[in-house]
C-alpha positions, 0 to 999 in steps of 0.5 A: 540502462543507458547507453552511456556506461553504467548509467541507470535512468531512474525509474519512473512511476505511474501513477497507480503505484504506490511507493513507500519504503517499509523499514524491516523490522516494521515489515517483519514486527508491526505487520500493519501500515498506514495507508497515506491520505494523498492514496486515500484520497485517490479512491474518491469520495465516494468510495470514502463516504460509505465507509463508517463504523458500521462498513469498517474493514475489508479482507483485500488482495494486492498486486504487487510489483516492485519499482524495479520489476514492473510488468515481469513480475507480480505478486499477489496476497490476501490482506486486510484494510481497515479504517481506524477512528483514532482521535484528532486524525481525519477519515484519510488518514486513518486507514490501516493494512494489515498483512499475516506472517505467512506472506513473508514466505512468499 
């Protein structure tokens, strides 16, 4: 909290923080999002080159910290990450992440 009355400092996000606004209906109904290409590129070209039609789906564990709870509250959940092969899209913008409804109960 800022020492001046009722003012809050802006949240400074670490470079590893993946900010994404998800509309509530998208989170509850679709249960999937597209990973932004800028974030995929941060994985490095070597990793991206290893992904192809034979290596396109992975179970991942996500460490989640809300921007207001950094270093205080951490959540872990399992999700599926996969590379979809969409026509007229580059590889980096074709990664999706999907979770199951039980995540919503945590």
